[in-house]
C-alpha positions as CSV (number, residue, x, y, z in Angstrom):
1,M,0.0,0.0,0.0
2,A,2.8,2.4,0.9
3,G,4.5,1.8,-2.4
4,S,1.3,2.4,-4.3
5,L,0.7,5.7,-2.5
6,S,4.3,6.8,-3.1
7,R,3.9,6.2,-6.8
8,N,0.8,8.4,-6.9
9,L,2.7,11.4,-5.4
10,R,2.9,14.1,-8.0
11,Y,6.1,15.8,-6.9
12,D,7.9,13.1,-5.0
13,G,11.4,13.9,-3.9
14,K,11.5,17.3,-5.7
15,V,12.9,20.3,-3.8
16,T,10.9,23.5,-3.9
17,I,11.4,27.0,-2.4
18,V,8.2,28.9,-1.6
19,T,8.6,32.6,-0.6
20,G,6.1,34.2,1.7
21,G,5.1,30.7,2.6
22,S,3.9,31.0,6.2
23,K,0.4,32.1,5.4
24,G,-2.1,32.8,2.7
25,I,-1.4,31.4,-0.8
26,G,2.1,30.6,0.2
27,E,0.9,28.3,3.0
28,G,-1.4,26.6,0.5
29,V,1.5,25.9,-1.8
30,V,3.6,24.5,1.0
31,R,0.9,22.2,2.2
32,V,-0.1,20.9,-1.3
33,F,3.6,20.3,-2.3
34,V,4.4,18.5,0.9
35,Q,1.3,16.3,0.6
36,N,2.7,15.3,-2.8
37,G,6.1,14.2,-1.7
38,A,8.1,17.4,-2.1
39,K,10.8,18.7,0.2
40,V,9.8,22.3,0.7
41,V,11.9,25.2,2.0
42,F,9.7,28.1,2.8
43,C,10.5,31.6,4.0
44,A,8.8,34.6,5.6
45,R,9.6,37.4,8.0
46,G,7.4,36.0,10.8
47,V,9.5,33.5,12.7
48,E,6.8,32.4,15.0
49,S,4.2,31.7,12.3
50,G,6.8,30.0,10.1
51,K,8.0,27.7,12.8
52,Q,4.4,26.9,13.8
53,L,3.5,25.9,10.2
54,E,6.7,23.8,9.9
55,T,5.9,21.9,13.0
56,E,2.2,21.4,12.0
57,V,2.9,20.2,8.5
58,N,5.7,17.9,9.4
59,S,3.6,16.3,12.2
60,E,1.0,15.2,9.7
61,S,1.3,12.0,7.8
62,H,2.8,13.3,4.6
63,E,5.4,11.8,2.3
64,G,7.3,15.1,2.0
65,E,8.6,17.6,4.5
66,C,9.0,21.3,5.0
67,Y,11.8,23.5,6.5
68,F,11.4,27.1,7.5
69,V,14.1,29.7,6.9
70,P,13.4,33.3,8.2
71,C,13.9,35.9,5.4
72,D,13.1,39.5,4.8
73,V,12.8,39.5,1.0
74,N,13.8,43.2,0.9
75,E,17.3,42.1,1.8
76,E,19.5,40.5,-0.9
77,D,21.8,38.7,1.5
78,E,18.8,37.0,3.2
79,I,17.5,35.9,-0.2
80,K,20.9,34.3,-1.0
81,N,20.8,32.6,2.4
82,V,17.5,30.9,1.6
83,I,18.9,29.5,-1.7
84,N,22.2,28.4,0.0
85,K,20.4,26.7,2.9
86,T,18.1,24.8,0.5
87,V,21.0,23.4,-1.6
88,E,23.1,22.6,1.5
89,R,20.2,20.7,3.1
90,Y,18.8,18.9,0.0
91,G,21.6,19.0,-2.6
92,Q,19.4,20.4,-5.4
93,L,16.6,22.7,-6.4
94,D,13.7,21.8,-8.7
95,C,11.2,24.6,-8.3
96,L,11.0,28.1,-7.1
97,V,7.6,29.6,-6.3
98,N,7.9,33.4,-6.0
99,N,4.9,34.5,-3.9
100,A,6.0,37.0,-1.3
101,G,4.4,40.4,-1.7
102,W,1.9,42.9,-0.3
103,H,-1.3,44.7,-1.4
104,P,-1.6,48.2,0.1
105,P,-4.9,49.6,1.2
106,E,-6.8,51.6,-1.3
107,E,-4.9,54.7,-2.4
108,R,-5.1,57.3,-5.1
109,I,-2.1,58.2,-7.1
110,D,-2.3,61.8,-5.7
111,D,-1.5,60.4,-2.2
112,V,1.3,58.0,-3.1
113,S,4.9,59.2,-2.7
114,A,7.7,58.1,-5.0
115,E,9.4,56.6,-2.0
116,S,6.5,54.4,-1.1
117,F,6.1,53.2,-4.7
118,K,9.8,52.3,-4.8
119,K,9.4,50.3,-1.6
120,L,6.5,48.4,-3.1
121,L,8.4,47.7,-6.3
122,N,11.3,46.3,-4.2
123,L,8.9,44.2,-2.1
124,N,6.7,42.9,-4.9
125,L,9.0,42.8,-7.9
126,I,12.7,43.0,-7.1
127,N,12.5,40.1,-4.7
128,Y,11.2,37.9,-7.5
129,F,14.1,39.0,-9.7
130,L,16.7,38.2,-7.0
131,F,15.3,34.9,-6.0
132,A,15.2,33.8,-9.7
133,K,18.8,35.2,-10.2
134,Y,20.3,33.1,-7.4
135,A,18.1,30.0,-7.9
136,L,18.7,29.7,-11.6
137,P,22.2,28.2,-11.4
138,H,20.7,25.3,-9.5
139,L,17.5,25.1,-11.5
140,R,19.5,24.8,-14.7
141,K,21.1,21.6,-13.4
142,T,17.7,20.0,-12.7
143,K,15.9,21.5,-15.7
144,G,13.5,22.9,-13.1
145,N,10.9,25.6,-13.1
146,I,9.9,28.9,-11.7
147,I,6.3,29.9,-10.8
148,N,5.7,33.6,-10.3
149,M,2.5,34.7,-8.4
150,S,0.9,37.5,-10.3
151,S,-2.7,38.7,-10.1
152,L,-5.8,39.0,-12.2
153,V,-5.7,42.8,-11.7
154,A,-2.6,42.9,-13.8
155,K,-4.9,42.2,-16.7
156,I,-8.1,44.0,-15.8
157,G,-7.0,46.8,-13.5
158,Q,-8.3,47.7,-10.1
159,L,-9.8,50.7,-8.4
160,H,-7.4,52.8,-6.3
161,A,-4.5,50.3,-6.7
162,V,-2.2,51.8,-9.3
163,T,1.0,50.9,-7.6
164,Y,0.0,47.3,-6.8
165,V,-1.4,46.7,-10.3
166,T,1.8,48.0,-11.8
167,T,4.0,45.6,-9.8
168,K,1.9,42.7,-10.9
169,G,1.9,43.7,-14.5
170,A,5.7,43.9,-14.3
171,I,5.7,40.3,-13.0
172,D,3.8,39.2,-16.1
173,A,6.4,40.8,-18.3
174,F,9.3,39.4,-16.2
175,T,7.8,35.9,-16.5
176,R,7.6,36.0,-20.3
177,A,11.1,37.5,-20.8
178,L,12.7,35.0,-18.4
179,A,11.0,32.1,-20.1
180,V,12.6,33.2,-23.4
181,D,16.1,33.3,-21.9
182,E,15.9,30.1,-19.9
183,A,14.4,27.9,-22.5
184,Q,17.9,27.1,-23.7
185,H,18.6,25.6,-20.3
186,G,15.4,23.6,-20.1
187,V,14.0,25.8,-17.3
188,R,10.3,26.6,-17.6
189,V,9.0,29.9,-16.2
190,N,5.2,30.4,-15.7
191,S,2.9,32.5,-13.6
192,V,-0.4,32.2,-11.8
193,S,-2.9,35.1,-11.5
194,P,-5.3,34.7,-8.6
195,G,-8.5,36.7,-8.5
196,N,-10.2,36.8,-5.1
197,V,-8.6,34.1,-2.9
198,W,-9.5,34.2,0.8
199,T,-6.2,35.0,2.6
200,P,-5.3,36.8,5.9
201,L,-4.4,39.8,3.7
202,W,-7.8,39.8,2.2
203,D,-9.3,39.7,5.7
204,E,-7.1,42.6,6.8
205,L,-8.1,44.7,3.8
206,S,-11.8,44.0,4.4
207,I,-11.5,45.1,8.1
208,A,-9.6,48.3,6.9
209,S,-12.5,49.1,4.5
210,G,-14.8,50.0,7.4
211,N,-17.6,47.7,6.1
212,R,-16.1,44.2,6.3
213,E,-19.3,42.3,5.6
214,A,-20.2,44.3,2.5
215,M,-16.7,44.0,1.1
216,I,-16.5,40.2,1.6
217,K,-19.9,39.8,0.0
218,G,-18.8,42.0,-3.0
219,G,-15.6,39.9,-3.2
220,E,-17.5,36.7,-3.3
221,E,-20.0,37.9,-5.9
222,S,-17.2,39.1,-8.2
223,Q,-16.7,35.5,-9.4
224,L,-19.1,33.6,-11.7
225,L,-18.8,30.7,-9.2
226,G,-20.1,32.9,-6.4
227,R,-17.3,32.4,-4.0
228,M,-13.7,33.1,-3.4
229,G,-10.9,30.7,-4.1
230,T,-9.0,28.8,-1.4
231,I,-5.3,28.7,-0.7
232,E,-5.4,24.9,-1.4
233,E,-6.7,25.6,-4.9
234,A,-3.8,28.0,-5.4
235,G,-1.4,25.3,-4.3
236,Q,-3.0,22.8,-6.7
237,M,-2.6,25.2,-9.6
238,C,1.1,25.6,-8.8
239,L,1.6,21.9,-8.4
240,F,0.1,21.4,-11.9
241,L,2.5,23.8,-13.4
242,A,5.5,22.2,-11.6
243,A,4.6,18.6,-12.1
244,E,2.4,18.1,-15.1
245,A,2.6,21.2,-17.3
246,T,6.0,20.2,-18.8
247,F,5.3,21.8,-22.2
248,C,4.2,25.1,-20.8
249,T,6.6,28.1,-20.4
250,G,5.9,31.8,-20.5
251,N,2.3,31.0,-19.7
252,D,0.0,32.7,-17.2
253,L,-2.9,30.7,-15.7
254,L,-5.9,32.5,-14.2
255,L,-7.2,31.3,-10.9
256,S,-10.2,33.6,-10.9
257,G,-13.5,31.7,-10.8
258,G,-14.4,33.6,-14.0
259,A,-14.2,37.1,-12.4
260,E,-12.9,38.5,-15.7
261,L,-15.9,37.3,-17.7
262,N,-19.3,38.9,-18.5
263,Y,-20.2,42.5,-18.6
264,A,-20.9,44.4,-15.3
265,C,-21.8,47.8,-14.2
266,K,-18.6,49.9,-13.9
267,S,-20.0,53.4,-14.0
268,Q,-20.2,53.8,-10.3
269,L,-16.9,52.5,-9.2
270,K,-17.1,53.9,-5.7
271,Q,-19.8,51.5,-4.9
272,R,-17.8,48.4,-6.1
273,T,-15.5,46.5,-3.9
274,N,-13.0,44.3,-5.8
275,I,-9.9,43.6,-3.9
276,Y,-7.9,40.9,-5.5
277,E,-5.2,38.9,-3.8
């Protein structure tokens, strides 16, 4: 029985790094990959939540395992440390899931300083670049893959979120350009674009809105399926790209519940609440 189960694991023995992995979509990726036999190194700034998830996941009856490494993705040396510790511990790297980032509360361009925009670019975009840069020498050896977490709003826009949407649009372009360069090494580069997926960040933003119940209801009704996605569904999408989508590179997969489809009233934007994460 154990052998049969092992053969059904979709990423058995593969080594994966997940950034921003202690909660939200990152947590979903960690759990799904471990459940499918992967050895997952995940990083985040919050040491307590990271260690707690590591203990919880490893105590469950999975074939894989996870290992937490503290990291502030704004710091290049700490990014290097995550890559180095992964290779030292497991001897290889097969997949990088770039996920760490942040969605600011609603803001108009009039109120955004150049400095705050630069900080968001560093947090949401430059960290993806640096993780890819330092992971690629190892990924080329295994003909591995990179999965960049983008957002549906990079394609359709979002009210009062110019800086965030810009960072996600840049991730789309980064994904395509890197896919072109790395094809010669057999490294695939793809992205996932979630719509409304229920995460702690979504919860924080709904509280900050001043009308949590209405905002959540609006978020749910933005999808044709009438609900938000789950972090587990995000993990499954990433696992598909890593394990099965072996002829896909430079692609972006929408995880949106159909939110981008059908006409809708857009003339009174102040009454609409579409916060995508």
